[in-house]
GUGUTI-792772 format. One record per residue: residue in three letters; x, y, z of N, C-alpha, C, O in turn. Coordinates in steps of 0.05 Angstrom, whole numbers, padded with zeros to 5 digits, always signed. Layout:
// residues N
ALAXYZXYZXYZXYZ/...
END
This chain:
// residues 137
UNK-00473+00005-00014-00449-00002+00001-00438+00026+00007-00443+00046-00007/UNK-00425+00027+00028-00410+00056+00032-00380+00053+00022-00368+00032+00021/UNK-00370+00079+00015-00344+00081+00004-00327+00096+00024-00336+00111+00042/UNK-00302+00090+00020-00284+00112+00033-00275+00131+00017-00264+00126-00005/UNK-00279+00157+00029-00269+00181+00014-00242+00183+00011-00227+00178+00030/UNK-00234+00191-00014-00203+00193-00019-00202+00221-00027-00215+00231-00046/UNK-00181+00235-00009-00181+00266-00015-00151+00274-00027-00131+00262-00017/UNK-00147+00290-00043-00122+00294-00057-00111+00317-00043-00125+00338-00042/UNK-00089+00317-00033-00075+00342-00017-00050+00344-00028-00032+00329-00022/UNK-00046+00365-00046-00021+00365-00064-00012+00344-00079-00023+00338-00100/UNK+00011+00331-00067+00021+00309-00084+00013+00277-00067+00022+00254-00072/UNK-00005+00285-00048-00013+00261-00034-00043+00253-00034-00060+00271-00032/UNK-00048+00229-00036-00077+00225-00026-00080+00215-00003-00064+00199+00007/UNK-00103+00224+00012-00107+00220+00041-00132+00205+00041-00151+00212+00026/UNK-00132+00185+00057-00156+00165+00060-00157+00163+00092-00139+00155+00106/UNK-00179+00171+00098-00188+00172+00132-00209+00152+00132-00231+00158+00123/UNK-00205+00128+00142-00226+00107+00145-00238+00110+00170-00227+00107+00191/UNK-00269+00118+00165-00282+00125+00187-00305+00106+00191-00323+00111+00206/UNK-00305+00086+00178-00329+00067+00174-00318+00035+00183-00294+00030+00187/UNK-00337+00020+00185-00330-00008+00189-00317-00017+00160-00327-00010+00138/UNK-00294-00032+00162-00280-00041+00139-00287-00072+00134-00273-00092+00140/UNK-00316-00071+00120-00322-00096+00114-00307-00104+00088-00297-00086+00075/UNK-00307-00130+00080-00289-00137+00059-00297-00127+00034-00279-00122+00018/UNK-00320-00123+00026-00328-00103+00000-00316-00077+00001-00302-00068-00017/UNK-00323-00064+00022-00311-00039+00025-00282-00035+00022-00272-00016+00010/UNK-00268-00054+00034-00238-00056+00030-00232-00065+00004-00209-00059-00004/UNK-00244-00077-00012-00237-00084-00043-00244-00060-00063-00234-00055-00085/UNK-00265-00047-00051-00274-00020-00067-00254+00002-00063-00250+00018-00081/UNK-00242+00002-00039-00221+00027-00030-00194+00017-00048-00182+00034-00061/UNK-00186-00008-00049-00166-00018-00066-00170-00007-00092-00152+00007-00101/UNK-00191-00012-00107-00199-00005-00133-00198+00027-00137-00186+00037-00156/UNK-00211+00043-00117-00212+00070-00121-00185+00083-00119-00178+00102-00133/UNK-00171+00069-00098-00142+00082-00099-00124+00079-00123-00108+00096-00129/UNK-00126+00058-00136-00110+00049-00154-00120+00069-00180-00105+00079-00197/UNK-00144+00070-00179-00155+00091-00205-00148+00119-00198-00142+00134-00217/UNK-00148+00130-00172-00142+00160-00163-00112+00161-00172-00106+00179-00188/UNK-00095+00145-00162-00068+00146-00164-00061+00153-00194-00048+00172-00201/UNK-00073+00133-00213-00065+00136-00240-00076+00163-00252-00063+00175-00268/UNK-00102+00174-00243-00111+00196-00252-00104+00223-00241-00110+00244-00252/UNK-00090+00222-00216-00077+00245-00205-00048+00247-00206-00037+00268-00202/UNK-00035+00226-00211-00007+00223-00213+00009+00227-00191+00033+00232-00194/UNK-00001+00225-00167+00010+00229-00137+00033+00209-00133+00035+00189-00147/UNK+00049+00216-00115+00072+00198-00107+00069+00188-00076+00087+00178-00063/UNK+00044+00193-00067+00045+00184-00041+00014+00180-00034-00004+00192-00047/UNK+00008+00160-00012-00019+00152-00004-00016+00153+00025+00003+00141+00034/UNK-00033+00167+00045-00032+00157+00071-00061+00152+00078-00081+00167+00073/UNK-00060+00131+00089-00082+00114+00103-00086+00114+00129-00073+00098+00143/UNK-00104+00134+00140-00106+00136+00165-00127+00116+00180-00150+00120+00173/UNK-00121+00097+00198-00137+00080+00211-00141+00083+00240-00148+00064+00255/UNK-00137+00107+00247-00138+00116+00273-00170+00106+00287-00174+00100+00310/UNK-00186+00108+00267-00218+00103+00277-00222+00074+00278-00243+00066+00287/UNK-00204+00056+00269-00216+00030+00269-00202+00014+00297-00179+00015+00305/UNK-00223+00000+00306-00217-00014+00335-00203-00041+00327-00186-00052+00342/UNK-00211-00051+00303-00202-00079+00297-00195-00078+00265-00209-00065+00248/UNK-00171-00094+00261-00162-00094+00235-00161-00128+00230-00142-00140+00241/UNK-00178-00142+00216-00174-00169+00215-00158-00175+00192-00149-00157+00178/UNK-00153-00206+00187-00131-00209+00171-00137-00200+00140-00119-00194+00125/UNK-00163-00200+00133-00173-00196+00108-00165-00168+00103-00156-00164+00080/UNK-00167-00147+00117-00163-00120+00118-00133-00116+00118-00122-00101+00102/UNK-00119-00129+00137-00092-00128+00136-00077-00134+00109-00060-00120+00099/UNK-00089-00162+00097-00077-00166+00073-00083-00145+00051-00065-00137+00036/UNK-00109-00136+00051-00120-00111+00032-00101-00089+00034-00088-00082+00014/UNK-00098-00079+00057-00076-00058+00058-00047-00066+00049-00033-00048+00040/UNK-00037-00089+00052-00011-00095+00041-00013-00097+00010+00005-00092-00006/UNK-00039-00105+00001-00039-00106-00029-00045-00081-00045-00041-00077-00069/UNK-00055-00065-00029-00059-00033-00033-00029-00020-00037-00023-00006-00056/UNK-00015-00026-00016+00014-00012-00016+00031-00028-00039+00051-00017-00050/UNK+00022-00052-00045+00039-00065-00070+00032-00049-00098+00048-00040-00114/UNK+00001-00049-00098-00005-00038-00122+00003-00009-00122+00007+00000-00145/UNK+00005+00009-00101+00012+00035-00106+00043+00037-00113+00051+00056-00126/UNK+00059+00020-00104+00086+00017-00110+00092+00015-00137+00110+00027-00148/UNK+00073-00002-00148+00076-00007-00179+00069+00014-00195+00079+00016-00217/UNK+00048+00032-00185+00037+00059-00197+00058+00077-00189+00055+00100-00197/UNK+00083+00073-00174+00098+00098-00168+00092+00111-00144+00104+00132-00140/UNK+00074+00102-00125+00065+00119-00105+00072+00102-00076+00067+00078-00074/UNK+00084+00116-00058+00086+00101-00031+00064+00104-00013+00052+00125-00011/UNK+00059+00084+00001+00036+00083+00025+00052+00084+00048+00072+00071+00052/UNK+00037+00104+00067+00041+00104+00093+00016+00101+00112-00002+00118+00109/UNK+00012+00079+00132-00007+00077+00145-00007+00090+00171+00010+00084+00187/UNK-00022+00106+00176-00019+00126+00203-00040+00120+00222-00061+00114+00211/UNK-00041+00121+00245-00058+00124+00265-00062+00098+00276-00083+00095+00289/UNK-00047+00076+00274-00051+00047+00283-00056+00047+00316-00038+00055+00331/UNK-00075+00040+00324-00080+00033+00353-00059+00011+00363-00052-00007+00347/UNK-00048+00013+00391-00032-00006+00396-00047-00037+00396-00034-00057+00390/UNK-00075-00037+00404-00087-00063+00403-00085-00070+00371-00074-00091+00365/UNK-00092-00057+00355-00092-00063+00325-00062-00075+00320-00060-00097+00309/UNK-00041-00061+00326-00012-00070+00319-00009-00097+00331+00000-00115+00317/UNK-00015-00103+00359-00015-00130+00370-00033-00151+00357-00026-00174+00356/UNK-00055-00142+00347-00071-00163+00329-00058-00170+00307-00059-00194+00301/UNK-00045-00153+00292-00032-00155+00269-00006-00174+00272+00000-00192+00256/UNK+00007-00167+00291+00031-00186+00301+00026-00211+00303+00037-00229+00291/UNK+00002-00214+00324-00009-00242+00330-00018-00254+00304-00015-00279+00303/UNK-00029-00243+00285-00037-00259+00265-00017-00265+00243-00022-00279+00223/UNK+00008-00253+00249+00029-00260+00231+00034-00242+00204+00047-00247+00184/UNK+00020-00222+00209+00017-00201+00183+00037-00179+00190+00036-00164+00210/UNK+00056-00180+00168+00080-00161+00173+00075-00141+00150+00096-00132+00141/UNK+00053-00134+00138+00049-00111+00123+00071-00103+00106+00081-00080+00107/UNK+00081-00125+00086+00103-00115+00071+00098-00091+00054+00075-00086+00047/UNK+00121-00076+00048+00115-00053+00035+00101-00027+00049+00098-00006+00035/UNK+00094-00027+00069+00078-00012+00081+00097+00007+00105+00107-00006+00124/UNK+00099+00031+00103+00114+00044+00121+00087+00056+00145+00064+00060+00137/UNK+00095+00058+00168+00079+00071+00186+00086+00093+00198+00110+00099+00200/UNK+00068+00107+00209+00075+00132+00224+00055+00136+00249+00034+00122+00248/UNK+00058+00150+00266+00038+00154+00290+00016+00170+00281-00006+00166+00292/UNK+00018+00186+00265-00005+00206+00258+00000+00221+00230+00023+00220+00221/UNK-00017+00232+00218-00020+00245+00191+00003+00262+00186+00016+00262+00165/UNK+00008+00280+00209+00028+00297+00207+00056+00283+00201+00070+00294+00184/UNK+00064+00262+00213+00086+00250+00209+00088+00236+00186+00109+00235+00173/UNK+00059+00223+00178+00063+00208+00151+00068+00226+00127+00078+00216+00106/UNK+00060+00252+00129+00061+00276+00111+00095+00277+00105+00106+00275+00083/UNK+00105+00280+00130+00136+00288+00127+00147+00260+00118+00164+00261+00100/UNK+00140+00239+00128+00152+00213+00119+00152+00214+00088+00173+00211+00076/UNK+00130+00219+00075+00129+00221+00042+00146+00242+00031+00155+00241+00008/UNK+00151+00266+00049+00164+00290+00038+00194+00283+00037+00209+00297+00024/UNK+00202+00261+00050+00232+00258+00050+00238+00230+00031+00254+00212+00038/UNK+00225+00231+00011+00230+00209-00009+00263+00200-00012+00281+00218-00016/UNK+00268+00178-00010+00298+00175-00012+00305+00180-00041+00329+00185-00044/UNK+00288+00180-00063+00298+00190-00088+00306+00216-00089+00327+00223-00100/UNK+00288+00232-00076+00292+00261-00073+00318+00267-00059+00330+00287-00066/UNK+00329+00251-00041+00352+00256-00028+00374+00251-00048+00393+00266-00046/UNK+00374+00235-00064+00394+00224-00084+00398+00243-00107+00420+00246-00118/UNK+00375+00258-00114+00377+00275-00135+00388+00302-00123+00404+00313-00138/UNK+00384+00313-00104+00395+00336-00093+00414+00336-00074+00409+00323-00054/UNK+00437+00349-00076+00459+00345-00055+00468+00370-00045+00478+00369-00023/UNK+00465+00396-00060+00476+00419-00050+00453+00443-00059+00436+00441-00077/UNK+00457+00465-00043+00441+00487-00049+00456+00509-00059+00477+00516-00047/UNK+00447+00523-00080+00467+00544-00090+00461+00570-00069+00446+00569-00050/UNK+00475+00590-00078+00474+00616-00057+00446+00625-00057+00438+00639-00038/UNK+00430+00619-00077+00401+00629-00077+00383+00612-00061+00360+00620-00056/UNK+00392+00591-00054+00378+00573-00031+00360+00549-00052+00342+00535-00042/UNK+00366+00547-00076+00354+00528-00094+00369+00505-00093+00392+00510-00086/UNK+00365+00481-00097+00379+00458-00094+00388+00453-00124+00374+00457-00144/UNK+00412+00442-00124+00424+00438-00147+00425+00408-00156+00429+00390-00140/UNK+00420+00404-00181+00417+00373-00186+00443+00362-00192+00459+00375-00205/UNK+00450+00339-00183+00477+00326-00187+00473+00309-00209+00454+00294-00210/UNK+00491+00310-00227+00490+00296-00252+00518+00277-00250+00539+00285-00240/UNK+00515+00251-00259+00539+00232-00256+00560+00239-00276+00581+00227-00276/
END
């Protein structure tokens, strides 16, 4: 069985799916990602599906499950590169992909993960040196 490679880039895991997403491959990816999130302590996961022509209901549900598991492990998931036909199919299947943020490409996905709401709440001002000041209640 083929596996989808999971790359660590800074505080993000990058998954670029370049093979057919058979059910067993999707389940293995779910398990591999959960283990890598725990092992690396990253706070973001980007799943690039730009090479996929089709996302069936099983793969769609697996992506939603991956996002839920990642959130429990304190990592946010962004799916990038979704083709219009795939988006239409997911909507027609009634899959809303709860917990998954989407972006058009990897660059926008990285930007999205870099602007976590928690970070904005912690830092509100910069001092004269340009360093952010932590706000305490």
